[in-house]
N, C-alpha and C positions, 0 to 999 in steps of 0.2 A: 027253883033256886039251885037244886043239884046240877042242873044243867049249865047255869052260869059259873058254878064253881069248876066244873070240868074244862069249860071253854077258857077261864082264866088260868087254870093249871097248865093247859097245853100251849097257852101263848108264852108263859113264863119259862117253860120247859125249852121252847123253840128258840127264844132269846138267849137263854143260857147256853145252848149248843152252839149257836151262831158267834156268841161272844168268846167262848172257849176256842174255837176253830180259829178265829182272827187273832186270838191272842197267843197261839203257839209259837214257840221259838223256832227260828230258821237255822239254829245251830246245828241241827241233825241233816241239813242239806248244803251241798257245796254252793258258794257264792256264784252268781253269774254275772259277768260284766256286761254292761249295756252294749248294745250294738253300736260300732263306730259310726259317727255321723259327720257331716261336713264341717260342723263346727270343732271337730277334733283335729283338722288339718288346715292346709293353706292351699295357695296356687303355685305353680311354677310355669314361666312362659319360656318357649324356645323360638328363636328367631332363625329362619333359614334364608340367609342372605346370598342369592346367586351372583357369582362374580365369574369373570374369565381371566385367570391369572390375577394380576394386580389391578384389574379394571372391573369397574360395575358392569353387570351384564345389562345390555339394553337391546331390546327386541327391534328387528325390523329397520336397521339403519347402520349401526356402528359394525365396521369390519374388523376381524380379530384374525390371528394366525395361529395354527395348531404347531406341534413339534415337526412335522413334516414340511413347514413352511408354506402351507396351503391357506389361502385366504377363505374366511367364512362369515357369513352373517346368520345369526340365530332368529328364527321365526317362532319356535315353540320350544319351551322346555318344561316338562311336567314330570314329576316322580312321587311315588307312594312312599310314605314313612309309617312303620307300624311296630307293634310290639316292644314299646318303650319301657325301658328299666332305668331306675335312678338309683345310684349307690351313695350312702351316707358316709360321713367321715368315720364312723364306727365300724364300717364294713357291711351294714345291714343293707339290703336292697329292697327297694319299692317297685313292684310290678304294676304298670297301670293296667287296670281291669281291661281285658281283650276287647270288649264291645266299645270301649272308649278309647282304643289304641289304634285307629287307621286315620291316616290323614293324606290328603293328595295336595301336594305342593305345586302350585303353578306360577311361572314367571309373570303371566299376564293378569294375575289376580293377587294384588298385595296383601290382601286380608289373609288369604291361604298360607302365606309364609310366616304367620305367627300362630303357633300352636300353644294353647293353654291347657295345662293339666290340672285337674281339680282334685280335691281331697287327698293332697299329698300330705304325708305325716310331716309334722314340725321337725325340723333339723337341718344341719348343714350338709349339703350334697357336693360331692368331689367328683362324680363321673357320671356319664350317660352311656346307655347302650340302646340301639334300635335296629331294626331291620330296614333295608332298602327293598321294598317289594311287598307282596302279599302272601303269607304262609299258606301251605297246602290245605290246613284245616279250613280257613275261611275261603279258599278257592272253591273247595268241594261242598261248601254249606249250602243248605237250602237258600233259594233266593230271598225269602222272607228274613233271613239273617244277614242279607247283604244289601243295607240301605244306606243312604246318604252318599258318601263319596265311593261306596263300593257297589252303588247300584250299576248294574252291567249294562243298562240301556245307554244310547248314545251312538253318534255316527263316528266311523273312522276317519271321516274327512273333517271332522269337527274336533272335540276334546275326548273323544271316545278312548277309554283306556282299558278296553276289554277285547279280547278276541273271540273265543269259544269255550266250551265246558272243559275240553281237554287241555287246551292252551292256557286259558285262564286270563289273568290281568296283564297289561302292559306296565312293568314296573317304572322303566325310564322312557320317556319319549323325547327325542332331541330332533328337531327339524330345522332346516334352513336352506342357504343358497350359498354357492361358491362357483369361482370360475373352473374348479375341478369337479364340479358336481356332473349330474345326469347331462349328457351331451345335448338332450332335448330341451330341458327346461332349466338347467343349471342348478337343480334341486338336490338336497340329500336327506335321507331319512333313516333314523336309528330308533326303532322300537324294539325295546329289549325287555322279555318277559319269560315265561316258563317256569313252572314251579316243581317239576318232576312228573307231572301227568296225572290224569284221573283213570282212565281205561287204557291209556297206552303210554309207555315210558317216554318221558322227556328229559332233558338236562335241567338241572335247577339252578335258576340264576337269582335267587334270593340271596343277599348278603347281609351279614351282620356288622354294624359299625360299632366300634367302642372308642370312646373318646374320654380321656382322663382331663379333669380340669386343672392339673398340675398344683400349683400352690394357691389357686383360686378356690373359692367356696361359693355356693348358692345357697343363702340362707332362707329357708322357708319359714315363715311364721304366719300367725293367723291373720295378721295385719299388714305384712310385706310381701310382696310377689317379685321375686327375682327373675331376670331375664337372662337367659344363656343365649349368646349370640354365636351362631356358627356360620362360617363361611363356606359356600358350596361351589366348587371350581369346575365349570364346564369343560375346561381343558382336559381335566382328568379323564373324561370320557373317551377322548382320544389318545392321550398320552399317559401311559402308566407302566407299572412293573410288568404286566402281562404282554402288552405290546404296544406299538404305535399305530393307531388307525389312519390309514390314509384316505382321504375322501376320493382321490383319483382312482383308487384300486376298489374301494367299497362305498359306493354313494348310497347304498340301500342295504341296511342289515336288520333282519326281522327273524320271526320265529324259524323260517325255513333255513337258517344258517347257524345252527346250534353251537357249531365250534367258534365262530366270530362273535356270536352272542355272549358266550361265556367269557371271551377275552374282554369284551367291553364291561361285564360284571365284575371282573376281577380289577378293572380299572376304576370303575365308579365307586367301589368301596372305600376308595381313597380320597373322594372328592370332598370330605367334610373335616374342617379343622375348627377348633375354638378361636374366637376373636376375642372375646371379653364377656363379662358377666356384670350386670349392673341391676 
């Protein structure tokens, strides 16, 4: 009988302690907001629409002219976009998480020209900022941190956008043919990269683009996804404030020509203009 009494008393005491602990007020502890989730934001889409002046870019057929009066046909046009930031009407800035902020735009792959940003805080956005190229941090990161479009595998004769550990990624690749191109095959190749170097110093051809939306806004809600439509002008690779690149003089510009590659980088930062938002 005594044993039963002690067992009942112990059970009652344990329940009392448990109830007291669960009933304690949280007023003595600071409140903690829940972690943000996808339901707290929306999406924003960016279209990179490649053009040549006032004409749509068409690969392998249409002939264009640069500021030097040289004819050219584009056979390949690829470039990296990274480190995207969006500015709200109130001046606050949303930085896309770095692991989700690398995109390879390819003219021969239509789907690559549409970049969808997820978990964007709700609000009206009035400007965008992004890098053309791949920053030094990601260029020198372990291979396992460079997957997807940053996977360094691939052939230089195909869509390979990577040179080597010290040189890193090719930021912009423009290839084509011209009557002023290589005397042997009529081709030209502009492969522009270099992030500053890993164990040997190089030039840094990453460039940051900042585009104001002017009077336009991109309203992000949980149910509506605005699309910001950029025009990307191939002519700016040849023709810009830095210099006019003549195919006859330079039918190939790559990592071994740092000064000329810098001039093209100073040109291609001006490729991007806002067309419309819908």
